[in-house]
C-alpha angles and dihedrals in degrees: 000000000000119000122258145160100250097091093043090053091048093054090049094048095049088048099051099035104039098023088233128132118233124194122209118191132187139056137272137199115260118200104233095178134262089070089294129128136197130206115238136158111284097240091047092072103111106179094102102113092131093057125091145214123240121207132174119206123186115216111201122196125201092194115143087222110093111220092192088072089058110045093178093052088050091052093047091051091051090049092045090054092051088052090051092051095045091092092064121083111262141035123295133192125186125198128186108225099188104206111182097226094049140000114258129186118182119210114203112190131181110200137173115288091247092060114093127214092247093054096051092044091056092045092052090045095054092049095049091048093055098037114125091180091062091047091054089051091060094258102128119198093227090055099050135068130186117214133201094199139064126244148208109240125240111281142184125214130183112211110145088329138005117286126188113210114200128224104287136189121247116264093026137107120225123198129204132184116268125176107295097355142004134293121221131209131179125219106215127199089226114139111271117218115241088239092058096055121115111273123249137151090230095051103110100158141009093259089065090073125080089189099086093134122108124224119231122218107282117253104231094165094111099047093094098034104120099175093108094051091045092054089050092050089048088055089063102087127199087247089060090053094047090050092052090046092050092050092052092048091051090052093049089050092048090052096048090051091053094052089049 
């Protein structure tokens, strides 16, 4: 098989889009000139300058203004973002995702193969921070945040109580108080089915969602673990209690004498 860029592009796309590693084994034949070829590992083929990288960045706004109540404004903001990004090298598409619990725009970009995810993320961030056009359209810099990772969406579970899990980055654990201790839950990078994605009248395709993480089952095993509280109670000695009581009594006596 002659070497090419398609497998390298597939590996890169899978890694950046789904946060999943992919291993390609085997060799291919690289053209070294003079009608000669050389066997090299498939992913070592480097003549892919004309190929590109694709990245998706969610922008989440905490603005109190609900863009889903004004579809034309949401569309204008999306087009304004694309206009602001037009001076960068690459192609950029912005979609308004319109979730009811927060305002989400998704920026999909196709950039030269030599451009890294960190580089284009910083460039987009700087443009949005200084954009007067976006300010005029009610998207204030202090109320918006661009992310370079995907998330598990907010979620509520009912297991011996109601627990509200916050938006959490893929590959991380989140803990919340539960009874005598804490409950833990892991946000996995496992592929989410389209039917499981958060509902919204604006969601037209899976790429419109930054919430591609999948919640694992919550670990509630520590909720009723009272060992820590028991140890703290054991540290409160009778002497501490007596000292506190004596101090209170002295204060009461002093107060009584003053009144007398």
